[in-house]
DRENDO-1510 file (C-alpha; in Angstrom, 1 decimal, always signed):
<recs>
REC; n; res; u; v; w
REC; 1; MET; -0.2; +87.6; +54.7 .
REC; 2; THR; -2.7; +89.9; +53.0 .
REC; 3; ARG; -6.3; +89.4; +53.7 .
REC; 4; ILE; -8.6; +89.7; +50.9 .
REC; 5; ARG; -12.2; +90.8; +51.7 .
REC; 6; LEU; -15.1; +90.0; +49.2 .
REC; 7; SER; -18.4; +91.6; +48.8 .
REC; 8; ALA; -21.4; +89.3; +49.6 .
REC; 9; ARG; -22.2; +89.5; +46.0 .
REC; 10; THR; -18.8; +88.3; +44.9 .
REC; 11; ALA; -18.6; +85.6; +47.5 .
REC; 12; ALA; -22.0; +84.4; +46.2 .
REC; 13; ALA; -20.9; +84.4; +42.7 .
REC; 14; LEU; -17.6; +82.5; +43.5 .
REC; 15; ALA; -19.8; +80.0; +45.6 .
REC; 16; ALA; -22.2; +79.6; +42.6 .
REC; 17; ALA; -19.0; +79.2; +40.1 .
REC; 18; ALA; -17.9; +76.4; +42.6 .
REC; 19; LEU; -21.3; +74.8; +42.5 .
REC; 20; ALA; -21.3; +74.9; +38.7 .
REC; 21; VAL; -17.9; +73.2; +38.5 .
REC; 22; LEU; -18.7; +70.5; +41.0 .
REC; 23; THR; -22.0; +69.7; +39.3 .
REC; 24; SER; -20.6; +69.5; +36.0 .
REC; 25; CYS; -18.1; +66.9; +37.4 .
REC; 26; SER; -20.6; +65.2; +39.5 .
REC; 27; GLY; -21.4; +62.4; +36.8 .
REC; 28; ALA; -25.1; +63.0; +36.8 .
REC; 29; PRO; -26.8; +62.2; +33.5 .
REC; 30; SER; -27.1; +64.7; +31.2 .
REC; 31; THR; -30.5; +66.2; +30.0 .
REC; 32; LYS; -29.4; +66.7; +26.4 .
REC; 33; GLY; -31.6; +63.6; +25.5 .
REC; 34; ILE; -34.6; +65.5; +26.4 .
REC; 35; PRO; -35.8; +67.9; +23.9 .
REC; 36; ALA; -36.3; +71.4; +24.7 .
REC; 37; VAL; -39.5; +73.2; +23.9 .
REC; 38; ARG; -39.4; +74.6; +20.4 .
REC; 39; SER; -41.9; +77.4; +20.7 .
REC; 40; ILE; -42.8; +79.8; +23.7 .
REC; 41; ASP; -45.4; +82.5; +24.2 .
REC; 42; PHE; -43.0; +85.1; +25.3 .
REC; 43; GLY; -45.8; +87.4; +26.5 .
REC; 44; LEU; -46.7; +84.6; +28.9 .
REC; 45; PHE; -43.2; +83.9; +29.9 .
REC; 46; GLU; -42.5; +87.4; +30.7 .
REC; 47; GLY; -43.2; +88.4; +34.5 .
REC; 48; ALA; -43.2; +86.4; +37.6 .
REC; 49; TRP; -43.3; +82.6; +37.8 .
REC; 50; TYR; -43.7; +80.7; +41.3 .
REC; 51; GLU; -41.3; +78.0; +41.9 .
REC; 52; ILE; -43.8; +75.2; +43.2 .
REC; 53; ALA; -41.4; +72.4; +43.5 .
REC; 54; ARG; -37.8; +71.8; +43.1 .
REC; 55; ILE; -34.9; +69.3; +43.2 .
REC; 56; PRO; -33.2; +71.2; +45.9 .
REC; 57; VAL; -29.8; +73.2; +45.1 .
REC; 58; PRO; -27.5; +74.0; +47.9 .
REC; 59; VAL; -27.6; +77.9; +47.4 .
REC; 60; ALA; -31.4; +78.1; +47.9 .
REC; 61; ARG; -32.4; +74.8; +49.7 .
REC; 62; ASP; -34.2; +76.6; +52.6 .
REC; 63; TRP; -35.8; +79.3; +50.5 .
REC; 64; VAL; -39.6; +79.7; +50.4 .
REC; 65; GLY; -42.1; +81.9; +48.6 .
REC; 66; THR; -39.4; +81.6; +45.6 .
REC; 67; THR; -40.0; +83.1; +42.2 .
REC; 68; ASP; -38.4; +83.8; +39.0 .
REC; 69; THR; -39.1; +87.1; +37.4 .
REC; 70; TYR; -38.2; +87.2; +33.6 .
REC; 71; ILE; -37.7; +90.8; +32.3 .
REC; 72; PRO; -37.0; +91.2; +28.6 .
REC; 73; ASN; -34.0; +93.3; +27.5 .
REC; 74; ASP; -33.8; +95.4; +24.2 .
REC; 75; ASP; -31.1; +93.2; +22.9 .
REC; 76; GLY; -33.3; +90.1; +22.9 .
REC; 77; THR; -31.8; +88.6; +26.3 .
REC; 78; TRP; -33.7; +88.4; +29.6 .
REC; 79; ARG; -33.0; +89.4; +33.2 .
REC; 80; VAL; -33.8; +86.9; +35.7 .
REC; 81; LEU; -34.5; +87.7; +39.3 .
REC; 82; TYR; -34.7; +84.6; +41.6 .
REC; 83; GLU; -36.0; +85.8; +44.9 .
REC; 84; GLY; -37.3; +84.0; +48.0 .
REC; 85; TYR; -37.3; +84.0; +51.8 .
REC; 86; LYS; -34.3; +82.4; +53.6 .
REC; 87; GLY; -35.4; +79.9; +56.2 .
REC; 88; GLY; -39.1; +80.9; +56.2 .
REC; 89; PHE; -41.5; +83.7; +55.2 .
REC; 90; ASP; -40.0; +85.7; +58.3 .
REC; 91; GLY; -36.5; +85.3; +56.9 .
REC; 92; LYS; -34.3; +87.7; +55.1 .
REC; 93; LYS; -35.3; +88.0; +51.4 .
REC; 94; GLY; -32.6; +86.7; +49.1 .
REC; 95; VAL; -32.3; +87.7; +45.4 .
REC; 96; MET; -30.0; +86.1; +42.8 .
REC; 97; ARG; -29.6; +87.8; +39.4 .
REC; 98; GLN; -28.8; +86.2; +36.1 .
REC; 99; LYS; -28.8; +86.9; +32.4 .
REC; 100; LEU; -30.8; +84.6; +30.0 .
REC; 101; ARG; -30.3; +84.3; +26.3 .
REC; 102; ILE; -31.6; +82.3; +23.5 .
REC; 103; PRO; -29.0; +81.1; +21.0 .
REC; 104; ASP; -31.2; +79.6; +18.6 .
REC; 105; PRO; -34.6; +81.1; +18.1 .
REC; 106; ALA; -35.9; +77.9; +16.2 .
REC; 107; VAL; -35.7; +76.0; +19.7 .
REC; 108; ALA; -36.8; +78.6; +22.0 .
REC; 109; GLY; -36.5; +76.4; +25.3 .
REC; 110; GLU; -32.9; +75.8; +24.7 .
REC; 111; MET; -31.4; +78.8; +26.6 .
REC; 112; SER; -28.2; +79.7; +28.5 .
REC; 113; ALA; -28.0; +81.3; +31.6 .
REC; 114; ARG; -25.2; +83.6; +33.1 .
REC; 115; PRO; -25.5; +83.7; +36.9 .
REC; 116; PHE; -21.9; +85.2; +37.2 .
REC; 117; PRO; -19.6; +86.8; +34.7 .
REC; 118; PHE; -17.9; +85.0; +31.9 .
REC; 119; THR; -19.9; +81.8; +32.3 .
REC; 120; TRP; -22.9; +80.5; +30.5 .
REC; 121; LEU; -24.7; +77.3; +31.8 .
REC; 122; PRO; -27.5; +75.5; +30.1 .
REC; 123; TYR; -31.0; +76.5; +31.0 .
REC; 124; ARG; -33.6; +74.2; +29.5 .
REC; 125; LEU; -37.4; +74.6; +29.3 .
REC; 126; VAL; -38.3; +71.0; +28.7 .
REC; 127; TYR; -42.1; +71.3; +29.1 .
REC; 128; TRP; -44.5; +74.2; +28.3 .
REC; 129; ASN; -48.2; +74.3; +28.9 .
REC; 130; GLU; -50.0; +77.5; +28.1 .
REC; 131; ALA; -53.3; +76.2; +29.1 .
REC; 132; ASP; -52.2; +75.4; +32.6 .
REC; 133; ARG; -49.5; +78.2; +32.6 .
REC; 134; THR; -46.8; +75.9; +33.8 .
REC; 135; MET; -43.4; +75.0; +32.6 .
REC; 136; LEU; -40.5; +72.6; +33.8 .
REC; 137; VAL; -37.0; +73.9; +33.7 .
REC; 138; THR; -33.8; +72.1; +34.0 .
REC; 139; SER; -30.1; +72.6; +33.4 .
REC; 140; GLY; -27.4; +70.4; +31.8 .
REC; 141; THR; -27.9; +67.6; +34.3 .
REC; 142; MET; -30.7; +65.4; +35.9 .
REC; 143; ASP; -29.7; +67.1; +39.1 .
REC; 144; PHE; -31.7; +70.3; +38.5 .
REC; 145; LEU; -35.5; +70.6; +38.0 .
REC; 146; TRP; -37.7; +73.4; +38.7 .
REC; 147; LEU; -41.6; +73.1; +38.6 .
REC; 148; MET; -42.9; +76.5; +37.6 .
REC; 149; ALA; -46.4; +78.0; +37.5 .
REC; 150; LYS; -48.1; +81.5; +37.0 .
REC; 151; ASP; -50.2; +80.7; +40.0 .
REC; 152; PRO; -48.7; +80.4; +43.2 .
REC; 153; VAL; -50.7; +77.4; +44.4 .
REC; 154; PRO; -52.0; +75.5; +41.2 .
REC; 155; PRO; -54.8; +73.0; +41.4 .
REC; 156; PRO; -53.6; +69.6; +42.7 .
REC; 157; GLU; -54.1; +67.9; +39.2 .
REC; 158; VAL; -52.0; +70.5; +37.7 .
REC; 159; TYR; -49.2; +69.9; +40.1 .
REC; 160; GLU; -49.4; +66.1; +39.8 .
REC; 161; GLY; -49.5; +66.5; +35.9 .
REC; 162; LEU; -46.1; +68.2; +36.3 .
REC; 163; VAL; -44.8; +65.5; +38.5 .
REC; 164; GLU; -45.9; +62.8; +36.1 .
REC; 165; GLU; -44.4; +64.8; +33.1 .
REC; 166; SER; -41.1; +65.0; +35.2 .
REC; 167; ARG; -41.1; +61.2; +35.8 .
REC; 168; ARG; -41.7; +60.7; +32.0 .
REC; 169; LEU; -38.8; +62.9; +31.2 .
REC; 170; GLY; -36.6; +60.5; +33.4 .
REC; 171; PHE; -36.1; +62.9; +36.5 .
REC; 172; ASP; -36.1; +61.1; +39.9 .
REC; 173; VAL; -39.4; +62.7; +41.4 .
REC; 174; SER; -38.7; +61.3; +44.8 .
REC; 175; ARG; -36.1; +64.0; +45.1 .
REC; 176; LEU; -38.7; +66.8; +44.6 .
REC; 177; GLU; -39.5; +69.1; +47.3 .
REC; 178; ARG; -42.7; +71.3; +47.5 .
REC; 179; VAL; -42.1; +75.0; +47.9 .
REC; 180; PRO; -44.3; +76.8; +50.2 .
REC; 181; GLN; -45.9; +80.0; +48.5 .
REC; 182; GLY; -47.7; +82.7; +50.4 .
REC; 183; ARG; -47.6; +83.6; +54.0 .
REC; 184; PRO; -49.2; +80.9; +56.2 .
</recs>
């Protein structure tokens, strides 16, 4: 029997693909009924965003200090670097890369992400607040939600506002986990 050796990157991509397939078959309610943000200030969107809370996903369940960094490409797509520390701030730094596109500029928040070759998944901005520099990102199902901010630790009233908006949109906020940011 021949053994096949996979690089860590290939193994991670295959694990992500399996997660995507399992999630799409999970029967979780769709987010299609939640309107995506129509207009985004891409100057503000660009750069690092701190993940301040999330409905946990298995691939990064124990990550802390997580950020999404959005880097524009010349062709109108974006590179996204999801980075964090596995198990704690002293843990190994993890990085996941994906490509982001906006199929219809008239609905800027209705995006697609490609975390691995040949597969585009829903990536939806369903809340955008320029004043607070915050956003809510989800996928195609209610099983995924990320509360993002330009500040690593926004004021408590900003965080509570994001939680309330998440609840209003129909997400199970009891599943939210705060993400530690910054070394203690």
